[in-house]
N, C-alpha and C positions, 0 to 999 in steps of 0.2 A: 504492499499500499503506499503511496508517495506522501511525502508531509514537505512541508512548507520549512527552510531554514534561514536563517538571518547572519549576515557575515558582520559580525560586532566591527570590526575595524573598519568598515564601509558604511554603517550606517552614523548619519549625521542626528538621529533624534528629530527629527520636523515632523512625525508624527503623522503625516500624509496617509500611512498604512490604515491605521487606526481609524481614519476620517472614512476612507475607501470603502474599510470593512462593515462598518458600522450602516453607511449610506445602502450599500448591497444589499445587507439581510433586514433592515427596518426603515430604509429610507428616510434616516434622520443622520446628522452630522453630530454624533455623541461618541466619543472616544471612551467612555466609560463602558458601554455597551458593545464594545469591538471584542473581537476574537483574538486580536494580538494588540499586545499592551505594551506599550514605552515607557520605560522607567529609568529614573536619574540618580544615582546617588547622591551624596554629600560633596563629592568633588566632580560632580556632572559626567561619570562615566554613565554610559548607555546600558540598558540592558533591557532584551525584547523577551517578552515570554508570548508564547503560543496557546491558546487555551486547546485543550484534548476535544474542544465540540467544535472545532473549526471542520468546516466540511464543504469548504470552495476548494475541493484540489484538481478540478478540470480547468477553471481559468482564474485563478485566485485575482481581485481587484487588487489587494495589497501589493501585488508583485508588479504590476501595469504601473502603478502609480509612485515608486518609489526610484527618486531622482540620483541615486547613486548605484542603484542595481545590487545593493544590499542583500535583497530578497529573493530566493531562488526556491524551485520546486525539485527536492531530491523522488526520481522518479525510482528510484532503487533501493531505496529506504524499506528494510524487514524489522518490524518492532518483535525482538524476542519476546518480550514480556507478553504479548497476545496471542502464542501460538498454545 
């Protein structure tokens, strides 16, 4: 099963992915309801979390809007915990 991966070294924390995800699912620009969440620590380092509930693995809107191409779809991912 494919999964979405984020290259933290490329992510600039613009949060466009959150807006695209929330709009795609609920027609609202509301990052709080997005399946992808961008967080910053106290030193402004970026951390991106992707919910297990993400079901946009055919054509993820977050991938299309990422300005740095930090988001990619890993088609060869195999989660051994779910076997």
